[in-house]
C-alpha angles and dihedrals in degrees: 000000000000117000132202114252118240129214109288130212125255114288121261122243091255138346109284104139087257132156100293109102145172125236131184133185118248103205093174095058115090134174093019107113136168124277113265091237094041092121093049123114113254111242117243131190137201098022109183128219118263113258130190115269120226108207095163088240131120108309089233095053118102105259091210092057093046092049088050089054092047095047085049088071088070106089114220142176120250125242137176115218112213138188137164123230126169096349096310132105113231118195140171131184111244134175092176093092128119144164114255107178142355099203100062097018106239132166132175132206129191119229128188107247092224090061132103088231090061089056092048101050120077139144106302098026122114123225130190123229114204116190108208131227125231090259094054099077090115090059090050088054095046092050091047087057104262104145099195095051112137127237140067123300113275120255123213143209121205116229120175086348090302123118115237122188115243115237098029114132096231135018132196131182114201132178116219108250097173142351127223135197110252103168113254086001135060122223114220111197109204135192108222113235098173132022135169139158135213135186129284142082120280128251111238135203123205131157093353097310138093113254134181137206119267110262116261112263120266111233121232117257123239119233122269093245094051090052090052092054094046092047091053093049096048140080120234116246133175134213133189124231108284095022118136109240098176125017120212111246099022124123111269111240103154146009129227133226112204109230099171133000135024139269140196124228114220135186120188089346093305119117115235106172147348124230128195137171115353095010121142120228126200098351095138098052090045094053092044098041093233136143116268111269095199142017127247121209127184111250089188137012099298137209117195141172106227113209120194123223094249093046090050092050091047094049093049094044091060098039114056093183091055091048092051090048092051091050089050089048092049089049089053088052092053090050093059 
């Protein structure tokens, strides 16, 4: 559902997950009201005394600003924290988010104690964590209170009575288990009740600016003649989306020529490359007789020509042009 944007507060000096927030009406939500104690202060224990901070900077410099610059060297992802109170979505941009535990599933988010979000969160209430994609910087700005941020109004999906932003690359719904004192922020420890992930590249924040990951490498393409030789020597095989074509660590027995579809190459759960039509898969390990150094998973329904090690060696032995093209192709791989 798409929601009309309301008037927003003045923008902060820079993004820091501070008090300015974004709120939208949710006219289609009914019977989901606020907690009767939603405006109550959260109890904290063991609040230490304030001590002087040594940053190694000019003694006359503001230590808080120095610390802010120092902490800005730590690159983070960007999230929007959302909740629903009285038929309205309330959200704020935050990079003070982290995973705490897998068993039980726990996360924590830091919220400025001056913010509306701080007054709304309490033990028992749920909040959504929306991990933003690299093209959602405008949404981050808007939920941080920058009124001129570009882009369309956000749309939401309600999961467990908690609004989640459509288009984010990951979503969590967590129920507050406990709150902790965090100086000018409060820490809300949440037990994860719902989690899912999608596709896309994350939005990063470093030294007061949005950043992004470097694009994955584009693999070199084999020559047309080499492809013809390999296709002729292979046996057609099909895979469904999500099928594992090659498993990391297995003994290499054949290479694959993609005839139709695309795949992703992963190592240790991290995506390295994407291949599509006419790409070669696993040729180096097959020629060398090594174990597979990466896994390959079908991104779409896939049609390939599978070429055994024996058939590959025989085809290259009788066709010098194809053998030379394979050497050049492998050299290009090494140069990546």
